[in-house]
C-alpha positions, 0 to 999 in steps of 0.5 A: 130379357135384359136389365142392370146389365144382366141378360137372360132367357126364359118366360119364368125367371124373376129378376131382383132388380138393381133399380128398385134396390135389388142385387140384380140376381136373376132367378130360375123362378118367383119362388126363389125370389120370393125366398130371397126378398121376402120382406121387399129387400134381399134378406141372403145370398143366394148361395146361402139359400142353398142355391147354385148358379148355372153357366149363365149366371141364373140361381136354381134350386140345388139338383138335390133340391130339384121339385122340393119346396124353395129353400127356407129364408134364415134370418141375419143379424146386424 
C-alpha cells in the first residue's frame, strides 16, 4: 500500500495519514496507532512511546515488549 509518500506491506498495518492531519507514520498494528492518537491527534512521537522502526520505517514494539500491551501514552504539555 502507499499513501502520503509512504509505502508499506501487510494487512494489519495502520497509517497515520497526513491527508487527515496525521504525521504520516506507519504502525505495525491498530493498537499502536491508537496509542499514538488516543484523542484523534498525534500526541506523542512514536519513539517516545518506546517503539522502534523496522528497516522499512514501520513503527513496532521493541523486542522486549513483543507480546505485551501497547505502550502507555505520556501526555505532552504546552
